[in-house]
C-alpha positions in Angstrom: 115.3 198.2 178.5 118.1 200.5 177.6 120.5 197.6 177.2 118.2 196.1 174.6 118.1 199.3 172.6 121.8 199.9 172.8 122.4 196.3 172.0 120.3 196.6 168.9 122.2 199.7 167.8 125.4 197.9 168.5 124.4 195.0 166.1 123.3 197.5 163.5 126.6 199.2 163.7 128.4 195.9 163.3 126.4 195.0 160.3 127.1 198.5 158.7 130.8 198.1 159.4 130.7 194.6 157.7 129.0 196.0 154.7 131.5 198.8 154.4 134.4 196.4 154.9 133.0 194.2 152.1 132.8 197.2 149.8 136.3 198.2 150.6 137.5 194.6 149.9 135.7 194.6 146.5 137.2 198.0 145.6 140.7 196.8 146.5 140.1 193.7 144.4 139.1 195.8 141.4 142.2 197.9 141.8 144.4 194.8 142.0 142.9 193.5 138.8 143.4 196.9 137.1 147.0 197.1 138.1 147.7 193.6 137.0 146.0 194.4 133.6 148.2 197.5 133.2 151.3 195.5 134.1 150.5 192.8 131.6 149.9 195.4 128.9 153.3 197.1 129.7 155.0 193.7 129.7 153.5 192.9 126.3 154.6 196.2 124.8 158.1 195.7 126.2 158.3 192.2 124.7 157.0 193.5 121.4 159.5 196.4 121.4 162.4 193.9 122.0 161.2 191.6 119.3 161.0 194.5 116.8 164.5 195.6 117.8 165.8 192.0 117.3 164.1 191.8 113.9 165.5 195.2 112.9 169.0 194.1 114.0 168.7 190.9 112.1 167.7 192.8 108.9 170.7 195.1 109.3 173.1 192.1 109.7 171.6 190.3 106.7 171.8 193.5 104.6 175.4 193.9 105.7 176.2 190.3 104.9 174.5 190.6 101.5 176.4 193.7 100.7 179.7 192.1 101.8 178.9 189.1 99.5 178.1 191.4 96.6 181.4 193.2 97.1 183.3 189.9 96.9 181.9 189.1 93.5 
C-alpha cells in the first residue's frame, strides 16, 4: 500500500517538475525575443547614424565643390 502512495506522489512530483520546466522554457523564449528585439533596434539606430553621417559628409563635399567652383569664376 505504501508503494502505491509513494508512487502517486512520485508521479505528482514529475508532473510538477514538467510544469515548472515548461514555464522556465517559456520565460527563456520571452527573454530571447526581447534580446533579439533590442539588438535589432540597436542595429537599426547604428545604420541610421551611419547613413546620416554619410549624408552629412556628402553635403560638406558638395558645398566644398560648389565653393571651389564659385571661386574659379
